[in-house]
N, C-alpha and C positions, 0 to 999 in steps of 0.2 A: 774203583778200588774196593776190594773186599776188606772185611775186618781182619782176615788172616794175613793179607798182604800188608796192611797197615801195621799190624803187630810185628811182622817180620822186619819191616823197615825200622820201626821203633827199637826193636831188640838189637838191630845191627848198629844203630847210631844213638843209643841211649846215653852214651857218655856226653855227647854234645848237648842233648836236651837237658841232662842233669846239670851240666856245667852252666848253661844259660839260666836255669832256674835258681841255682845256688848264687850265681852272680847277681840276679835280680834281688834276691833276699838280702844279700850283703850290701847291695847298693841302697836298698830301702833302709836297712839298719844304719848305714853310714849317714844317709840324709837325715834320719831321725835324730842322730847325735849332732849333726852340723846345723840343721835348721834352728832358728831362734824359737823360743817358746812363745806361744800366743795364748792369751787369756780372753775369755768371752764373759762379759757381765750382762745380765738381763734384768729389765724392769718392765712392768706392765701397767697399762692404763685402761680404764673402763669408760667407754662412750655410751652414756645412757640416752637412748632414743625415745623412751616412753615417759620420762618425767617432763611435765609441761613447764614452759617458761613462766617463772613467777611474775614477770612483768607483762609480757605480751600474751601469755597464755598459749594453749595448743601444744602439740607434740609432733615429732616427725613421724610420718607414716611409715609403716613397715616396708612398703614397696620401694622406698628410697634408701633403706638402710645400707645395702651393698655399695651403692654409689657414694653414700655419705662416708662410709668407712674408708673407701678408696681415696676420697678427697682428704680425709684426715691423715692417711698414710703419706699422701703427697705433701701435705703441710709439714709433717715431721721430717721428711727427707729433703725438704726445700732449703733454699739458701737462707731464708730469714731465720729459721730455727737454728741452723748451724752457726750463723754469725752471732746469734744471741748467746750460744754456748761459748763461743770464743770470748765474747765480752764478759760473760759470767765467770769463766775460769781465768780470765786475764792472760790468755795464751799469747796474745799479740804483744804483751809487755815483757815476755821472756827473751833474753838475748840469744839463746841457742836457736829458738824458732826464727828469729829475724835473720840470723846468719844462714840458716838453711834456705830461707826464702830468697835471700840475696844470691846464694850460690846457685840455686836452681832457676831463678827467673831473672837474675841480674837487675833486680829492682823494678821490673815491669809489673804493672797491675797493683792490686791492693793486697797488703799482708793479711788483712782480715778475711778477704775472699779466698786467698790461697789456703789459709788455715782451715776455713770452713769446707773447702773442697776436699782437703786431705781427711777431715773428719768424716765427711759423707762417704768416702770410699770404704771406710771400715764400719759403716753403720748398716744394720740389717733390720728393717721394720716389716713385720708381717702381722696381719689380723688373724686371730685364732679362728679355727673352723667352727661354723655354726654358733658363733657368739659375738658379742660386741667388745671383746677384749683385743687390744693391740699390744703385741710384744715388741719391745725395743731392745735390740742386742747390739753391743759394741765390742769389737775385737781389738786388742792392743797387746803390746809387749809387756806391760806392767799391770799387775792385778789391781793395785790400789787405784791407779789413774784410770783404768778401764771402768771400774765401778763408778768412779767419780764422774766420768764423761757420760756414762749411760744415765745416771741420775740427773745430770745437767741437761741432757736432751729431753728427758721427761718433764722437768721443771720448765725448760724453755718452751716446750710445746704447750704446757698449761698457760704460760704467760702470753704466748702468741695467740692461742685460741681465745683467751679473754680479750686481747687487743683487737682481734678480728671481729669480735662481737661488739665491743664498746666504741671502736673508732668510727664505724659507719653510724652508730647511734649518736655519737657526739656530733658528727657532721649534720645528721638529720635534725638533731636538737637545735643546733644553731640556725638551720634553715627554717625550722618550724617556729622558732622564736621570732625571726624576722617576719614570717607570714602572720604570726599572731599579732605582732605590732601593726602590720598593715590592715589586718582584719579588724582590729580594735579601732583604728582610725576610720575605716569605712563605717563601722557601727556608730561611732560618735557622729560622723557626718550625716548618716541617715537619721539618727535621733534628732540632730539639730535641725534638719530640714523638716521633720515632722513637727517639732515644737514651733518653728517659725510659721509653718502653715496653719497650725492650730491657733496661734495668736492672730494671724492675719485674717482667718475666717471666723474667729470668735467661737471656735469649737473646743470644748473641753472633753476630757476622756469620758465622763458620764453625762454627756449632753443629752437632754430630753426634749430639745426643741423640735426635733423632727416629729415625735409623737404629738406634741402639743399643736404644732402647725398643721399636721395632718388632721387631727381632730377638729381644729378650727375650720379647716377647709371643708370638712364634712358637715359641720354645723351651718356654715354659710351656704353651702350647696343645698342643704335641707330647707333653710329659710327661703332661698331663691325658688325652690320648687313650690313651697307653700304660696309665695307671693304670685308666682306664675299661675298657679291654679286659681287663686282669688281674682287675679286680673282677667283671666279668661272667663270666669264666672261673671264678673262685672261687665265685661264686654258683651257677653250673651244677653245680660239683662238690659243693657242699653239698647240693643237692637230689637228687643221684644216690645210688645205693647205695654204701656204703663200699667193698665189694670190687670195684666196677667203676671206681673212681677210678684214674686213670693213676698217681698217686703210689703208691697201694697196690699196683697190679699191677706197677709197675716197681721196687718196693722189694726190694732183695736180701735184707734181713733177713726180710721177710715171706715172700718166696719160699723162703728157707731154712727158716723155721719150717713152712711148708706141706709142704716136702719131708720134714722130720723127722716132722711129724705123719702124713704118708702112710706112712712106714716104720714109725712106732710103731703106727699103726692096723693095719698088716699083721701086725706081731709080736703085738699083742694078739689079733687075730682068730685067728692061728695058735696062740697059747698057750691061748686059751679052749677050743680043741678038745682039746688035750692035757692041760691043767691044769684043775683045778676052780676055781670062782669064788672060793673062799676061799684059793686058793694064794697065798702071799706074793709070789711072782715075778710072777704075773698082776696082783695088786693094785698091786705096785710099777710095773709097766708102765702100768697104767691111771692110776696117779697121775702118771706122767711125761707121759702123753698129755693129761691134764687140765691139767697145768702148761703144756704147749705150746699148748693151745687158749687158756688164759687169757693167755699171753704174746702170742699172735697177736691176741687181741681188744684187749689193751692197746696193741699197736703200731698196730692199725687205728684205734682211737680216738685215739691220739696223732696219726696223720696227719690224721684228720678235724678234730681240734682245731687242728692247724697250718693246715689249709685255712680253717677258720672264722676263726682269728686273722688269716690273710692277707686274708680278705675284709673283716674289720673295719678292719684297717690300710689296706686299699685304699680303703674308703669314707671313712675319715678323710682319707687323702691326697687323695682325689677332692674332698672338700669344701674342703680347704685349697687345692688347685690351682684350684678354681672361684673361690674368693675372690681368689686371686692373679691369675687371668686377668681377673676383673672390675676389680680395682684397676689392673692394667696397661693394660687398655683405657681406663679413665678417664684414666690418665696420658698415654697416646698421644693420646687425643681432646683433652685439654687442651693438649698440645704443638701439635697440629694447629690448634686454635683460636688459640693464641698466635701461631703462624706465619701464620695467615690475617690476624689483626690486624696483625702485623708487615708483611705484604705490602701491606696497605692503606696503612699509614704510608709504606712504601717507595715505593709508586706515587705517593703525594702528593709525596714528595721528588723523584721522577723528573719528575713533571709540573712542579713548581716549578722544577726545574733546567732543563728545556727552555724554559720560559717566560722564565726569566732569561737564558739563552743567546741566545734569539731577540731579546729586547728589547735586550740588550747589543750584539748584532750590528747591529741597526738604529740604535742610538744611536751606535755608532762610525761607521757609514756616513754618517748625517746630520751628524755632527760634522765628518767630513772634507769633506762637501759644503759645509758652512758656512764652511770655511776655504779652499776652493779659490779660485784667482785666475785661472782659465782658463775661457773659454766656447767655444762652437762658432762664434763670429763673429770674423772676421779682417779688418782693414783692408787693402784692396788697393792704395790709393794715397793720396797727400796732395794736397788741393786747392791749386793754385797761383793766384796773382793773374792773372786773364785780361788779355791784352794788348789785345784788341779788345772793344768793348762788344757785348753781345748784343741790345740794343735802344736806340734805334730802328734798324731795318734799312732804310737809305735806298733802296737799289736795289730791294729786294723791295717796299717801300711804293710806290715810283714805278711799278713794274710793275702792282701791284694797283690803284693809283689810275688809271693809264692804262686798264687793262681795265675797271675799274668805272666810270670817267668816260665811256668810250665807250658802255657799256651804258646808263648813266644818260642820256647825250645822246640815244641812239636812243629810249629810253623817253619822254623829254620831247618829242621830235619827233613820235612817234606819238600821244602824248596831245594835243599841240597840234593835230595834223592831224585827229584824230577829234572834237575839240571845235569845229573850224571847217573842215568838210570842203570840199575843193576838187575840181573836175573836172580831172583831169590826164591821162586816157587814155580810150579807148573803153570799157574795162572799167568805169570809174567811172560812165559814163552808163547802161550796161546794169544795173549792180548797184544804183545809187542811185535812178535814175528808173524802172527796170523797163520800158524802152522798147527797141524794136528799132532798131538803127542801119541807116538806109537808104543812107547815103552818107557820104563823108568829103571835107572841103574842106581843101585844103592851106593852109599858113600864109600870112598876108597879106604883101604885098611890104614892103620896108624903108621905102618912102615912106609906106605906110599906117600902119605902126607908129609913124611920127614925126608923124602928124597931130595935130591939136588935140583930137580926140575921145578922151576917156580910156578908152572901152570898146575902142578899137582899138589901144591901146598895149600894149607887151610883145612880146618877141621870140617869134615862133612861136606866138602864142596866137590863138584865134578868139573874138571877142566874141559872146556869146550873150545874147539878150534873153528876157524872159518871155513865152511864147506860151501862150494859153489854148486847149486842145484841146477837141474835142467830148465826149470821155469824162471831162472834168473835171480832167485832169492839167495841170499847168503846167510849161512847159519854159523 
């Protein structure tokens, strides 16, 4: 269909389109007077995602802000907030509300839940674009009550938001208190076991016995080493010749006796040449030489005996020191074992102390969170009673009705035209009859249009009759 054909159709049936358009406008105007007035009150709250928690510390990351705001919107539109609004405004105590509930539900369910659901139907909660502000809108039939309910929703959200923050903290605080008591009992038990073991082992906190006993073990070991060296030296002297022993060779008495023996031997040898063997002087000199030899042998044996005695004493001392070293080692090992056991008990105490401190810290933190009265949500404004109704919007409805009525009228005109198609232009003949136009005849004179022949009536129209063509088409 061309624009020319469309305009011809519209000109022919413009009365119908105009009637439908005017009817739509009148209907919209009538509905504007008949529909009840609706008022919309709005309040806003700010959800601060950057302010850190004064108790727990930290803030919400920017990546979770959209989901966090969506969660807050779900909380505002949830049943818990709506039921709190009902309780705050005492709507369930009004007789007319109870009568409506009984009439609609016949007493089934809960009045508070029914009222909360009816409030939720009129509630509109939307977060502002590119900000952390949430707008709370409520639509109702009374301006004052609408603003009151909108403010009640904002306050109920603040209360529920605080409750959602403090209720888990209160539950955790109770749990952490129980854990703190159990941790304290474990710490006391560990400390008691440590104290009992210290008393049993005789170990005090600043015990220096280990250092003393270790030093004593070192001293005994050093003495044992010295005794073993002396004993070995005595044993080697016992096995050596008596005249080669250092004590014998270094003895002044023995060296003096040897010198006297040398002189006496020289005298005897000299006297034996001059005197006879039976000469009294020679015999006296030989007797003195024998006495010197006997005394030298006695002194030598005495030194050997002292060396043997020193060896025996050294062996006895060595055995004694070996026993003392073994006993001291056992004592040091026992002290080490006691200290190892003590360290185990001490580590148990330290672990119990750390656990108790950590649980106490968490208990204190959750206890503070359960007592907090601040949240990260702030009311930006208070809803005021609207002066003008939000619906129905008469001017907007009239414009929409005029535009929609015009489109509906045009649609009806086209529908009526296609259901009963008329020939209104040359294009209609070529499109509908699929015939070639050979010529055009101008409109009939005014006198012809007023004749009694109905086919010739009409201004500017050409009466056409049905003509059977050779190709079987009818014109």
